[in-house]
N, C-alpha and C positions, 0 to 999 in steps of 0.2 A: 789415921789420916791417909788419904790417897792423893797422889800427884800425877798430873798429866805433864808430859815434857815434850819439847821439840829440840832435836839436835841437828846440827849441820855435820854431814859426814864427809869423809875424804874425797868422795866423788862429787861433792857439792850438793847432794840431795838432802832434803829435810827428812828426818825420821821422827814419827810421833809414837809415843808409848805411855804406859802408866806404871806406877810402882808405889810402894809404901816407903821407900828409902831412896831418894834421888842420888845421894853420894855413892851408895853401894851399887845401884843399877848402872850409873854412868861408868863407874870403875869396871864393872863386869863387861859392859859394851867395849870399853877401850882395850880390855885384855882379850877380846874375842870370845868371851864366855856367854854372850847374849844370844839372841835368836840368829837364825841363818843369815838374814839380811845384814845385820850389824857385824856379824863375824867376818863378812867379806868387804864391808864398807864401814869401817870403824869411825865413830864420831870424833870430830875435831873439837867441837864446843857445844855447850848447853846454851840454847838461845832463849827458851821460853818455858815457864811453868805456870800451872794453875793448881789450886788445892781444892779437894773435895772431901766430904765427910763419909762417903761410901764408895765402894768399888763400882757399883752400878752407875752412879753419876759420872765417875771418871771414864768408864767404858763408853757411855753414851757420847760424851764429849770427844773422846778419842775417835770413835767412828765418824762423828760429824766432821772433824778436822781432816781425817784421812781422805774424805771425799772432796776436799777443797783443792782448788788450783794452787800452784806454787805462788802465784801473785797474791792470792788471798791469804795464804799462810804467812807470806812475808809481811803483809799489812798488819796481821795480828802480832807477829813477833816485834815489829817496829811500833806497835801500839798506835798505828795510824787509823783511828776509828772512822775518819771521814771516808777514806778509800775503802775500808772494810765494809762500811755501810753501802757505798755505791756498788761494790761487787756483790752484795747480798740482795740487791733488788731483783725481784723476779723478772725474768725475760719474757714472760707470757704476754 
């Protein structure tokens, strides 16, 4: 099982990642053992998770969310699907 997660970090930014063990990964980030970004901007809290059956699916979703604006990520975290849908409408 793979998990996508979003944390809020000390600097107020959202961080999106994937793992097979949420508890272990969050602990690593908090101890500064994660990637470069979270080593310098430690997570304060876990805000959101999704579950996937494969790494590939989790990576696709991670890449999708990483391209989103902060406002759109916040709507996902708050499960405000009405705002999320409005923000997803094509601007063409």
